[in-house]
MIPA-603538 format. One record per residue (C-alpha): residue in three letters; y, x, z. Coordinates in nm, 2 decimals, decimal comma. Layout:
N
(ALA; (Y; X; Z))
...
//
This chain:
581
(MET; (-1,26; -3,19; -0,52))
(GLU; (-0,92; -3,02; -0,54))
(THR; (-0,84; -2,70; -0,35))
(ASN; (-0,54; -2,48; -0,35))
(GLU; (-0,71; -2,15; -0,25))
(ILE; (-1,01; -1,95; -0,38))
(ILE; (-1,15; -1,61; -0,29))
(ILE; (-1,32; -1,46; -0,60))
(ARG; (-1,52; -1,13; -0,60))
(LEU; (-1,64; -0,96; -0,92))
(ALA; (-1,89; -0,68; -0,89))
(GLY; (-2,08; -0,46; -1,13))
(GLU; (-2,10; -0,12; -1,30))
(GLY; (-1,79; 0,09; -1,35))
(GLY; (-1,71; 0,06; -1,72))
(GLU; (-1,83; -0,31; -1,75))
(GLY; (-1,47; -0,44; -1,72))
(VAL; (-1,50; -0,56; -1,36))
(ILE; (-1,15; -0,43; -1,27))
(SER; (-0,98; -0,55; -1,59))
(THR; (-1,14; -0,89; -1,56))
(GLY; (-0,99; -0,92; -1,21))
(ASP; (-0,65; -0,79; -1,33))
(ILE; (-0,62; -1,04; -1,62))
(PHE; (-0,73; -1,34; -1,40))
(THR; (-0,49; -1,24; -1,13))
(GLN; (-0,20; -1,20; -1,36))
(GLY; (-0,28; -1,54; -1,53))
(ALA; (-0,30; -1,71; -1,19))
(ALA; (0,04; -1,57; -1,09))
(ARG; (0,19; -1,68; -1,42))
(THR; (0,06; -2,03; -1,34))
(GLY; (0,26; -2,03; -1,02))
(TYR; (0,00; -1,91; -0,77))
(HIS; (0,03; -1,65; -0,50))
(VAL; (-0,22; -1,37; -0,53))
(PHE; (-0,36; -1,09; -0,32))
(THR; (-0,62; -0,84; -0,44))
(PHE; (-0,83; -0,55; -0,33))
(ARG; (-1,03; -0,32; -0,55))
(THR; (-1,28; -0,04; -0,49))
(TYR; (-1,43; 0,18; -0,75))
(PRO; (-1,65; 0,49; -0,78))
(ALA; (-1,52; 0,84; -0,77))
(GLU; (-1,72; 0,92; -1,09))
(ILE; (-1,55; 0,92; -1,42))
(LYS; (-1,80; 0,67; -1,56))
(GLY; (-2,06; 0,45; -1,40))
(GLY; (-2,11; 0,38; -1,03))
(HIS; (-2,05; 0,05; -0,84))
(ALA; (-1,71; -0,12; -0,86))
(TRP; (-1,58; -0,45; -0,73))
(TYR; (-1,26; -0,65; -0,73))
(GLN; (-1,15; -0,93; -0,51))
(VAL; (-0,87; -1,17; -0,56))
(ARG; (-0,75; -1,44; -0,33))
(VAL; (-0,55; -1,71; -0,51))
(GLY; (-0,35; -1,97; -0,32))
(ALA; (-0,07; -2,22; -0,36))
(HIS; (0,09; -2,07; -0,05))
(HIS; (0,16; -1,72; 0,05))
(VAL; (-0,17; -1,52; 0,11))
(ARG; (-0,16; -1,22; 0,33))
(SER; (-0,50; -1,07; 0,32))
(MET; (-0,82; -1,06; 0,12))
(GLY; (-0,96; -1,33; 0,34))
(ASP; (-1,30; -1,39; 0,50))
(GLY; (-1,61; -1,39; 0,29))
(VAL; (-1,63; -1,49; -0,07))
(ASP; (-1,59; -1,84; -0,23))
(VAL; (-1,70; -1,73; -0,57))
(MET; (-1,92; -1,43; -0,65))
(VAL; (-1,94; -1,30; -1,01))
(ALA; (-2,23; -1,06; -1,04))
(PHE; (-2,21; -0,85; -1,35))
(ASN; (-2,54; -0,69; -1,28))
(ALA; (-2,82; -0,69; -1,02))
(GLU; (-2,65; -0,43; -0,80))
(GLY; (-2,34; -0,65; -0,79))
(TYR; (-2,55; -0,94; -0,67))
(TYR; (-2,76; -0,76; -0,41))
(ASN; (-2,46; -0,57; -0,26))
(HIS; (-2,25; -0,88; -0,21))
(LYS; (-2,47; -1,19; -0,19))
(HIS; (-2,45; -1,21; 0,19))
(LEU; (-2,08; -1,26; 0,17))
(ILE; (-2,09; -1,58; -0,02))
(ASN; (-1,95; -1,86; 0,20))
(LYS; (-2,15; -2,18; 0,25))
(GLY; (-2,07; -2,41; -0,03))
(GLY; (-1,96; -2,12; -0,24))
(VAL; (-2,04; -2,03; -0,60))
(LEU; (-2,26; -1,76; -0,77))
(ILE; (-2,20; -1,68; -1,13))
(TYR; (-2,45; -1,45; -1,29))
(ASP; (-2,63; -1,35; -1,61))
(PRO; (-3,00; -1,46; -1,58))
(ASP; (-3,10; -1,17; -1,82))
(THR; (-2,99; -0,91; -1,56))
(VAL; (-2,99; -1,09; -1,23))
(THR; (-3,27; -1,30; -1,06))
(PRO; (-3,11; -1,45; -0,75))
(GLU; (-3,29; -1,57; -0,44))
(GLU; (-3,32; -1,94; -0,37))
(ASN; (-3,02; -2,06; -0,18))
(SER; (-2,95; -2,43; -0,15))
(SER; (-2,62; -2,37; 0,04))
(ILE; (-2,44; -2,24; -0,28))
(VAL; (-2,39; -2,35; -0,64))
(ALA; (-2,53; -2,12; -0,90))
(TYR; (-2,42; -2,10; -1,26))
(PRO; (-2,65; -1,88; -1,48))
(ILE; (-2,45; -1,79; -1,79))
(ALA; (-2,60; -1,54; -2,04))
(PHE; (-2,28; -1,34; -2,09))
(ASN; (-2,45; -1,05; -2,25))
(ALA; (-2,63; -1,26; -2,51))
(ILE; (-2,31; -1,46; -2,59))
(ALA; (-2,12; -1,14; -2,65))
(ARG; (-2,40; -0,98; -2,86))
(LYS; (-2,54; -1,27; -3,05))
(GLU; (-2,26; -1,52; -3,08))
(LEU; (-1,97; -1,29; -3,11))
(ASP; (-2,12; -0,96; -3,22))
(PHE; (-1,87; -0,80; -2,98))
(PHE; (-2,04; -0,67; -2,66))
(ARG; (-1,73; -0,51; -2,54))
(GLY; (-1,58; -0,85; -2,50))
(LYS; (-1,82; -0,96; -2,23))
(ASN; (-1,56; -0,92; -1,95))
(VAL; (-1,31; -1,13; -2,14))
(ILE; (-1,57; -1,40; -2,18))
(VAL; (-1,61; -1,39; -1,80))
(THR; (-1,24; -1,42; -1,76))
(GLY; (-1,22; -1,72; -1,99))
(PHE; (-1,52; -1,88; -1,81))
(LEU; (-1,34; -1,84; -1,47))
(ALA; (-1,02; -1,99; -1,62))
(GLY; (-1,21; -2,29; -1,75))
(LEU; (-1,42; -2,34; -1,44))
(PHE; (-1,12; -2,34; -1,20))
(GLY; (-0,85; -2,50; -1,40))
(LEU; (-0,63; -2,21; -1,53))
(GLU; (-0,48; -2,28; -1,87))
(PRO; (-0,61; -2,02; -2,12))
(SER; (-0,25; -1,98; -2,25))
(SER; (-0,17; -1,81; -1,92))
(LEU; (-0,43; -1,54; -2,01))
(GLU; (-0,37; -1,53; -2,38))
(GLY; (-0,03; -1,37; -2,35))
(LEU; (-0,18; -1,10; -2,13))
(ILE; (-0,45; -1,02; -2,38))
(ARG; (-0,20; -1,01; -2,67))
(GLY; (0,01; -0,76; -2,47))
(ARG; (-0,29; -0,54; -2,41))
(PHE; (-0,40; -0,53; -2,77))
(ALA; (-0,07; -0,56; -2,95))
(ARG; (-0,13; -0,23; -3,13))
(ARG; (-0,50; -0,30; -3,21))
(PRO; (-0,50; -0,62; -3,41))
(GLU; (-0,86; -0,58; -3,50))
(LEU; (-0,95; -0,59; -3,13))
(LEU; (-0,69; -0,86; -3,04))
(GLU; (-0,86; -1,13; -3,25))
(LEU; (-1,20; -1,04; -3,11))
(ASN; (-1,08; -1,05; -2,75))
(LEU; (-0,90; -1,38; -2,80))
(LYS; (-1,21; -1,53; -2,95))
(SER; (-1,40; -1,40; -2,64))
(LEU; (-1,15; -1,56; -2,41))
(TYR; (-1,18; -1,90; -2,57))
(THR; (-1,55; -1,88; -2,60))
(GLY; (-1,58; -1,83; -2,22))
(TYR; (-1,33; -2,11; -2,16))
(GLU; (-1,53; -2,35; -2,37))
(TYR; (-1,85; -2,27; -2,20))
(ALA; (-1,70; -2,37; -1,87))
(THR; (-1,53; -2,68; -1,99))
(LYS; (-1,78; -2,82; -2,25))
(LYS; (-2,12; -2,66; -2,20))
(ILE; (-2,19; -2,68; -1,83))
(GLU; (-2,17; -2,94; -1,56))
(LYS; (-1,92; -2,84; -1,29))
(ARG; (-2,09; -2,88; -0,95))
(ASP; (-1,86; -2,67; -0,73))
(PRO; (-1,56; -2,80; -0,53))
(PHE; (-1,31; -2,54; -0,63))
(PHE; (-1,02; -2,62; -0,86))
(LEU; (-0,67; -2,48; -0,88))
(THR; (-0,44; -2,78; -0,90))
(PRO; (-0,11; -2,74; -1,09))
(VAL; (0,17; -2,58; -0,88))
(GLU; (0,53; -2,53; -0,95))
(LYS; (0,59; -2,23; -1,18))
(ILE; (0,82; -1,99; -1,01))
(GLY; (0,90; -1,66; -1,17))
(ARG; (0,71; -1,41; -0,95))
(LEU; (0,64; -1,05; -1,02))
(VAL; (0,29; -0,92; -0,97))
(LEU; (0,30; -0,56; -0,86))
(SER; (0,07; -0,30; -0,71))
(GLY; (0,18; -0,10; -0,41))
(ASN; (0,23; 0,20; -0,63))
(ASP; (0,44; 0,00; -0,87))
(ALA; (0,66; -0,12; -0,59))
(ILE; (0,70; 0,23; -0,45))
(ALA; (0,82; 0,36; -0,78))
(ALA; (1,05; 0,07; -0,84))
(GLY; (1,20; 0,10; -0,50))
(ALA; (1,25; 0,47; -0,54))
(LEU; (1,44; 0,41; -0,86))
(ALA; (1,66; 0,15; -0,69))
(ALA; (1,73; 0,39; -0,41))
(GLY; (1,87; 0,64; -0,66))
(CYS; (1,58; 0,88; -0,70))
(ARG; (1,64; 1,09; -1,01))
(PHE; (1,39; 1,37; -0,97))
(PHE; (1,01; 1,34; -0,92))
(ALA; (0,75; 1,61; -0,93))
(GLY; (0,38; 1,55; -0,85))
(TYR; (0,02; 1,65; -0,92))
(PRO; (-0,23; 1,38; -1,01))
(ILE; (-0,45; 1,27; -0,71))
(THR; (-0,62; 0,94; -0,63))
(PRO; (-0,48; 0,70; -0,52))
(ALA; (-0,12; 0,81; -0,58))
(SER; (-0,14; 0,91; -0,95))
(GLU; (0,01; 0,59; -1,08))
(ILE; (0,34; 0,68; -0,91))
(LEU; (0,36; 1,00; -1,12))
(GLU; (0,27; 0,80; -1,43))
(THR; (0,54; 0,53; -1,37))
(MET; (0,81; 0,78; -1,28))
(SER; (0,73; 0,99; -1,59))
(LYS; (0,78; 0,68; -1,80))
(GLU; (1,09; 0,53; -1,62))
(LEU; (1,29; 0,82; -1,49))
(PRO; (1,40; 0,95; -1,83))
(LYS; (1,55; 0,61; -1,91))
(LEU; (1,78; 0,65; -1,62))
(GLY; (1,88; 1,01; -1,69))
(GLY; (1,63; 1,15; -1,44))
(VAL; (1,35; 1,40; -1,47))
(SER; (0,98; 1,37; -1,38))
(LEU; (0,75; 1,67; -1,39))
(GLN; (0,37; 1,72; -1,35))
(ALA; (0,35; 2,04; -1,15))
(GLU; (0,06; 2,28; -1,15))
(ASP; (-0,03; 2,19; -0,79))
(GLU; (0,11; 2,01; -0,48))
(MET; (0,28; 2,32; -0,35))
(ALA; (0,47; 2,36; -0,67))
(ALA; (0,56; 1,99; -0,67))
(ILE; (0,72; 1,99; -0,33))
(GLY; (0,90; 2,32; -0,41))
(MET; (1,05; 2,16; -0,72))
(VAL; (1,15; 1,85; -0,52))
(ALA; (1,32; 2,06; -0,25))
(GLY; (1,50; 2,26; -0,52))
(ALA; (1,62; 1,95; -0,70))
(SER; (1,75; 1,80; -0,37))
(PHE; (1,93; 2,13; -0,30))
(GLY; (2,09; 2,07; -0,64))
(GLY; (2,22; 1,73; -0,53))
(LEU; (1,95; 1,49; -0,67))
(LYS; (1,76; 1,24; -0,47))
(SER; (1,41; 1,36; -0,50))
(MET; (1,05; 1,25; -0,43))
(THR; (0,69; 1,35; -0,46))
(ALA; (0,37; 1,15; -0,41))
(THR; (0,02; 1,27; -0,31))
(SER; (-0,28; 1,19; -0,09))
(GLY; (-0,42; 1,37; 0,22))
(PRO; (-0,54; 1,69; 0,06))
(GLY; (-0,21; 1,73; -0,12))
(LEU; (-0,01; 1,66; 0,20))
(SER; (-0,21; 1,94; 0,36))
(LEU; (-0,09; 2,18; 0,09))
(MET; (0,27; 2,07; 0,13))
(THR; (0,29; 2,11; 0,50))
(GLU; (0,44; 2,46; 0,52))
(PHE; (0,71; 2,36; 0,28))
(MET; (0,79; 2,05; 0,49))
(GLY; (0,89; 2,29; 0,78))
(TRP; (1,13; 2,46; 0,55))
(ILE; (1,27; 2,13; 0,43))
(SER; (1,34; 2,02; 0,78))
(THR; (1,48; 2,35; 0,90))
(SER; (1,71; 2,38; 0,59))
(GLU; (1,80; 2,01; 0,64))
(THR; (1,72; 1,92; 0,28))
(PRO; (1,66; 1,55; 0,21))
(CYS; (1,35; 1,45; 0,03))
(VAL; (1,08; 1,18; 0,03))
(ILE; (0,70; 1,25; 0,03))
(VAL; (0,47; 0,96; -0,04))
(ASP; (0,12; 1,00; 0,11))
(SER; (-0,12; 0,74; -0,02))
(GLN; (-0,40; 0,79; 0,23))
(ARG; (-0,77; 0,79; 0,15))
(ALA; (-1,08; 0,85; 0,35))
(GLY; (-1,13; 1,21; 0,47))
(PRO; (-1,17; 1,46; 0,60))
(SER; (-1,17; 1,72; 0,33))
(THR; (-1,23; 1,55; -0,01))
(GLY; (-1,39; 1,27; 0,19))
(MET; (-1,42; 0,94; -0,01))
(PRO; (-1,15; 0,98; -0,27))
(THR; (-1,15; 0,61; -0,38))
(LYS; (-1,19; 0,45; -0,03))
(LEU; (-0,94; 0,33; 0,23))
(GLU; (-0,84; 0,49; 0,56))
(GLN; (-0,54; 0,52; 0,78))
(ALA; (-0,63; 0,86; 0,90))
(ASP; (-0,33; 1,08; 0,81))
(LEU; (-0,10; 0,95; 1,08))
(ASN; (-0,14; 1,25; 1,31))
(HIS; (-0,08; 1,48; 1,02))
(ALA; (0,24; 1,30; 0,92))
(LEU; (0,37; 1,30; 1,28))
(TYR; (0,27; 1,64; 1,39))
(GLY; (0,15; 1,85; 1,09))
(GLY; (0,31; 2,19; 1,06))
(HIS; (0,37; 2,50; 1,27))
(GLY; (0,65; 2,48; 1,52))
(ASP; (0,86; 2,18; 1,61))
(PHE; (1,05; 2,01; 1,34))
(PRO; (1,17; 1,65; 1,30))
(ARG; (1,07; 1,42; 1,03))
(ILE; (1,10; 1,05; 0,94))
(VAL; (0,76; 0,87; 0,91))
(ILE; (0,76; 0,52; 0,75))
(ALA; (0,46; 0,29; 0,67))
(ALA; (0,49; -0,03; 0,47))
(GLY; (0,30; -0,35; 0,54))
(SER; (0,27; -0,51; 0,20))
(VAL; (0,36; -0,46; -0,16))
(GLU; (0,70; -0,63; -0,13))
(ASP; (0,76; -0,44; 0,19))
(ALA; (0,68; -0,11; 0,01))
(TYR; (0,97; -0,18; -0,23))
(PHE; (1,22; -0,21; 0,06))
(ARG; (1,07; 0,05; 0,29))
(ILE; (1,08; 0,33; 0,03))
(ILE; (1,45; 0,26; 0,00))
(ASP; (1,47; 0,30; 0,38))
(ALA; (1,29; 0,63; 0,35))
(PHE; (1,55; 0,76; 0,10))
(ASN; (1,84; 0,62; 0,31))
(LEU; (1,71; 0,78; 0,63))
(SER; (1,63; 1,11; 0,46))
(GLU; (1,96; 1,13; 0,29))
(LYS; (2,16; 1,03; 0,60))
(TYR; (1,98; 1,26; 0,84))
(GLN; (1,89; 1,54; 0,60))
(MET; (1,52; 1,58; 0,68))
(PRO; (1,18; 1,50; 0,51))
(ALA; (1,08; 1,14; 0,51))
(ILE; (0,70; 1,08; 0,48))
(PHE; (0,61; 0,74; 0,34))
(LEU; (0,26; 0,63; 0,43))
(SER; (0,07; 0,41; 0,19))
(ASP; (-0,31; 0,39; 0,15))
(GLN; (-0,57; 0,32; -0,11))
(SER; (-0,56; -0,06; -0,03))
(LEU; (-0,18; -0,09; -0,05))
(SER; (-0,14; 0,15; -0,34))
(HIS; (-0,38; -0,04; -0,57))
(ARG; (-0,35; -0,39; -0,42))
(THR; (-0,16; -0,63; -0,63))
(GLU; (0,05; -0,91; -0,48))
(SER; (0,29; -1,17; -0,61))
(MET; (0,65; -1,15; -0,50))
(LEU; (0,99; -1,28; -0,60))
(LYS; (1,22; -1,05; -0,78))
(PRO; (1,39; -0,84; -0,52))
(ASP; (1,73; -0,97; -0,40))
(SER; (1,98; -0,69; -0,49))
(SER; (2,20; -0,81; -0,21))
(ARG; (1,94; -0,69; 0,04))
(ILE; (1,96; -0,34; -0,10))
(HIS; (2,18; -0,08; 0,07))
(VAL; (2,18; 0,27; -0,07))
(GLU; (2,29; 0,55; 0,15))
(GLU; (2,45; 0,87; 0,01))
(ARG; (2,44; 1,21; 0,18))
(LEU; (2,74; 1,32; 0,37))
(LYS; (2,96; 1,54; 0,16))
(PRO; (3,21; 1,80; 0,29))
(THR; (3,58; 1,73; 0,26))
(ALA; (3,83; 1,96; 0,08))
(GLU; (3,94; 2,08; 0,42))
(GLU; (3,59; 2,15; 0,54))
(LEU; (3,52; 2,35; 0,22))
(LYS; (3,79; 2,60; 0,31))
(GLN; (3,57; 2,74; 0,59))
(TYR; (3,25; 2,57; 0,50))
(ARG; (2,98; 2,56; 0,77))
(ARG; (2,67; 2,40; 0,62))
(TYR; (2,50; 2,36; 0,95))
(LEU; (2,80; 2,25; 1,15))
(VAL; (2,69; 2,12; 1,49))
(THR; (2,79; 1,76; 1,51))
(GLU; (2,73; 1,47; 1,75))
(SER; (2,49; 1,30; 1,51))
(GLY; (2,31; 1,62; 1,42))
(ALA; (2,39; 1,57; 1,05))
(SER; (2,63; 1,81; 0,88))
(PRO; (2,82; 1,78; 0,55))
(ILE; (2,60; 1,90; 0,26))
(SER; (2,75; 2,05; -0,05))
(GLN; (2,59; 2,09; -0,39))
(PRO; (2,60; 2,38; -0,64))
(GLY; (2,94; 2,39; -0,82))
(MET; (3,15; 2,28; -0,53))
(ALA; (3,43; 2,53; -0,48))
(GLY; (3,38; 2,70; -0,14))
(GLY; (3,05; 2,51; -0,09))
(ALA; (2,80; 2,80; -0,15))
(TYR; (2,56; 2,85; 0,13))
(VAL; (2,22; 3,00; 0,21))
(ALA; (1,94; 2,75; 0,30))
(PRO; (1,70; 2,97; 0,50))
(GLY; (1,37; 2,90; 0,66))
(LEU; (1,46; 3,16; 0,92))
(GLU; (1,66; 3,04; 1,21))
(HIS; (2,03; 3,05; 1,14))
(ASP; (2,38; 2,98; 1,26))
(GLU; (2,62; 2,71; 1,14))
(LYS; (2,70; 2,91; 0,82))
(GLY; (2,33; 2,97; 0,74))
(HIS; (2,35; 3,33; 0,85))
(VAL; (2,04; 3,48; 1,00))
(ASP; (2,20; 3,70; 1,26))
(THR; (2,13; 3,60; 1,62))
(PRO; (1,81; 3,40; 1,59))
(LEU; (1,75; 3,34; 1,97))
(GLN; (2,09; 3,21; 2,03))
(SER; (2,10; 3,01; 1,71))
(HIS; (1,75; 2,86; 1,79))
(MET; (1,88; 2,73; 2,12))
(VAL; (2,16; 2,55; 1,94))
(MET; (1,99; 2,44; 1,62))
(MET; (1,67; 2,29; 1,76))
(PRO; (1,85; 2,02; 1,96))
(LYS; (2,09; 1,97; 1,67))
(ARG; (1,80; 1,89; 1,43))
(PHE; (1,61; 1,67; 1,67))
(ARG; (1,93; 1,48; 1,77))
(LYS; (1,93; 1,32; 1,43))
(LEU; (1,62; 1,12; 1,53))
(ASP; (1,83; 0,95; 1,81))
(GLY; (2,07; 0,83; 1,55))
(ALA; (1,80; 0,72; 1,32))
(VAL; (1,63; 0,49; 1,57))
(LYS; (1,96; 0,32; 1,63))
(ASP; (1,97; 0,23; 1,26))
(LEU; (1,64; 0,04; 1,27))
(GLY; (1,75; -0,28; 1,44))
(GLN; (1,52; -0,50; 1,65))
(LEU; (1,15; -0,49; 1,60))
(PRO; (1,04; -0,83; 1,46))
(ARG; (0,78; -1,03; 1,65))
(HIS; (0,52; -1,27; 1,50))
(GLY; (0,34; -1,54; 1,69))
(ALA; (0,37; -1,71; 2,02))
(ALA; (0,68; -1,66; 2,23))
(ASN; (0,48; -1,68; 2,56))
(ALA; (0,19; -1,47; 2,44))
(THR; (-0,07; -1,33; 2,68))
(ILE; (-0,23; -1,11; 2,41))
(GLY; (-0,03; -0,87; 2,20))
(VAL; (-0,14; -0,70; 1,87))
(ILE; (0,03; -0,39; 1,75))
(GLY; (-0,04; -0,26; 1,40))
(TRP; (0,10; -0,03; 1,14))
(GLY; (0,09; 0,01; 0,76))
(SER; (-0,12; -0,21; 0,53))
(THR; (-0,28; -0,41; 0,81))
(GLU; (0,03; -0,63; 0,87))
(GLY; (-0,07; -0,93; 0,67))
(VAL; (-0,43; -0,95; 0,80))
(ILE; (-0,31; -0,92; 1,16))
(GLU; (-0,05; -1,20; 1,11))
(GLU; (-0,32; -1,42; 0,96))
(ALA; (-0,55; -1,35; 1,25))
(VAL; (-0,27; -1,42; 1,50))
(ASP; (-0,19; -1,75; 1,34))
(ARG; (-0,56; -1,85; 1,35))
(ALA; (-0,58; -1,76; 1,71))
(ASN; (-0,27; -1,96; 1,80))
(ALA; (-0,40; -2,26; 1,61))
(ARG; (-0,72; -2,24; 1,82))
(GLY; (-0,52; -2,25; 2,14))
(TYR; (-0,48; -1,88; 2,23))
(LYS; (-0,14; -1,73; 2,30))
(VAL; (-0,10; -1,43; 2,08))
(ALA; (0,19; -1,24; 1,93))
(ALA; (0,21; -0,93; 1,71))
(VAL; (0,46; -0,65; 1,63))
(HIS; (0,43; -0,41; 1,34))
(PRO; (0,66; -0,11; 1,35))
(LYS; (0,76; 0,01; 1,00))
(VAL; (0,92; 0,33; 1,11))
(ILE; (0,67; 0,54; 1,31))
(SER; (0,90; 0,83; 1,37))
(PRO; (1,13; 0,78; 1,54))
(LEU; (0,95; 0,50; 1,72))
(GLN; (1,13; 0,20; 1,85))
(VAL; (1,02; 0,28; 2,21))
(ASP; (1,24; 0,03; 2,39))
(ASP; (1,13; -0,27; 2,18))
(LEU; (0,76; -0,17; 2,20))
(LYS; (0,78; -0,13; 2,58))
(LYS; (0,94; -0,47; 2,61))
(PHE; (0,67; -0,63; 2,40))
(MET; (0,38; -0,45; 2,58))
(ASN; (0,52; -0,55; 2,92))
(SER; (0,55; -0,91; 2,81))
(VAL; (0,17; -0,95; 2,75))
(GLU; (-0,14; -0,90; 2,96))
(HIS; (-0,35; -0,72; 2,70))
(VAL; (-0,27; -0,52; 2,39))
(ILE; (-0,50; -0,47; 2,09))
(VAL; (-0,43; -0,20; 1,83))
(PRO; (-0,64; -0,25; 1,51))
(GLU; (-0,63; 0,05; 1,27))
(LEU; (-0,84; 0,18; 0,99))
(ASN; (-0,96; 0,51; 1,13))
(TYR; (-1,22; 0,64; 1,37))
(SER; (-1,02; 0,79; 1,65))
(GLY; (-0,74; 0,54; 1,70))
(GLN; (-0,45; 0,76; 1,61))
(PHE; (-0,17; 0,51; 1,65))
(ALA; (-0,32; 0,38; 1,98))
(HIS; (-0,32; 0,74; 2,11))
(TYR; (0,04; 0,79; 1,98))
(ILE; (0,16; 0,48; 2,17))
(ARG; (-0,03; 0,59; 2,49))
(SER; (0,13; 0,93; 2,47))
(ILE; (0,48; 0,78; 2,48))
(LEU; (0,44; 0,46; 2,68))
(GLY; (0,12; 0,52; 2,88))
(ASN; (0,01; 0,15; 2,85))
(ASP; (-0,35; 0,05; 2,85))
(ILE; (-0,47; -0,05; 2,50))
(VAL; (-0,78; -0,20; 2,35))
(GLN; (-0,86; -0,02; 2,03))
(LEU; (-1,02; -0,19; 1,73))
(ASN; (-1,12; 0,08; 1,48))
(LYS; (-1,27; 0,03; 1,13))
(TYR; (-1,36; 0,33; 0,91))
(ALA; (-1,59; 0,17; 0,65))
(GLY; (-1,35; 0,24; 0,36))
(LEU; (-1,26; -0,13; 0,35))
(PRO; (-0,97; -0,34; 0,49))
(PHE; (-1,00; -0,56; 0,80))
(THR; (-1,07; -0,92; 0,74))
(PRO; (-0,88; -1,19; 0,95))
(GLY; (-1,21; -1,28; 1,11))
(GLU; (-1,27; -0,93; 1,24))
(ILE; (-0,94; -0,92; 1,42))
(PHE; (-0,97; -1,28; 1,54))
(LYS; (-1,31; -1,20; 1,69))
(LYS; (-1,15; -0,92; 1,89))
(ILE; (-0,88; -1,15; 2,01))
(GLU; (-1,14; -1,40; 2,12))
(GLU; (-1,33; -1,12; 2,31))
(VAL; (-1,02; -1,00; 2,49))
(ALA; (-0,92; -1,36; 2,57))
(SER; (-1,26; -1,44; 2,71))
(ASN; (-1,35; -1,13; 2,90))
(GLY; (-1,01; -0,96; 2,97))
(LYS; (-0,98; -0,59; 2,90))
(GLN; (-1,28; -0,46; 2,70))
(ARG; (-1,46; -0,15; 2,82))
(GLY; (-1,45; 0,12; 2,56))
(ASN; (-1,34; 0,08; 2,20))
(SER; (-1,48; -0,11; 1,91))
(HIS; (-1,58; 0,07; 1,59))
(ARG; (-1,68; -0,08; 1,26))
//
């Protein structure tokens, strides 16, 4: 039987090649023309611990990790016992009988393959076990091994002695699937049109979008799950004449970014929750001195060190309100890998135009998720430059000139007449700290007035789903795809549901949200935190009644979880209390 979509999960010990197997198979599927969507989770330990990788492969656009698992590959007994309950009826279990003894289950197809013995005895190359698994999956589900061979050649181009062993492992696994077992499962990836798609992680997309926006200075300190942004910028920025530095800590990193921006460069740093905490005091200075810069926060489960390698959307309150005193900031959250590319450009544009910090919220799922996307259309990219003073303005330069928009012309070192002090203390139009009370009464509304202009730049909030919906779903960040999939499923079942997904959280598109919420009878807000931070934020502004759906298990929502909540609300009306998972 032919199918055009499969959900595959690989699970085992960290260090067994679980993640690399998933990566190679995913890239190979994308090269064949398929859409892909992945999720990975791994231990915080340097070596060992339980890791798993899930890829959803489809001939059409896939927006989430899906429900359940069609194919389970258990690298060891822990991988089997932790995930066996997720195998869908009619699904597939692939395991090594030397390490896994599965329970009897007539509703699935089981393939016992002695991967360890094949690697040790047939190939004398135990490290190639994961590549044997990759080849086996390709053979079982119809991927041409040539789509994987190029990837392996690229990985081992500088290690010819390992290249040949890994290629032999790949084709050994492929031949086992195609010649030595009887295929009894219904899954097969039929040929699709090969369209040149990129396969990027969220961190890759953030780095690429920042470069396209004109970022030429980056400073950061390694922290999971944001470290790959530092690595990519360190590799790519010098090619464009830019500079990337690893700072001694997060406070130094944001100080360097602020200094580089003062010097005229578009600048960015990237961190996670603990690092954002250390940067918070500096953010107040950045906003008060009206210095553009972008701060990426790839959220992970907290509080404190929390669960460093797990997912959570729990830094929203910090991004919106963190810091002493009142100061404006832009807060943006992307919904997908492709969206991350364009939204980081928006972060730079808004930061540069309105001269304030822009906090870009990603998370462990989005940062490490890989998705296929077409090469970005350059015609969609608009790059904003900061407002520069004219020659006339430089004669009597007032850096903090009070304007209708709140944004003032910003000079850079070397401009004749453009010297100014950028103080954290309250100041007048020239930056002088002389009459702080009077200046404060003028400068506070000037700085916050910039948010009024920013919200006008955002356009209309897009709506997904039924035009005559009775149930509305509002999400933010990386939940966009799974919400849309659940909404489509609900509408196909006869419910009337629509969703909106703000990408700019501050300033919020209040009028559009109010119109949407007033057009439906019930509003559900799914988010990946315990307290319902976005739901509380909307209530504080609009006061509407909201049904919360909160998950804090370190894993993404599935479409089924959100669909179930939609069904509950449709059947029973407003739910009492909130749902936690």
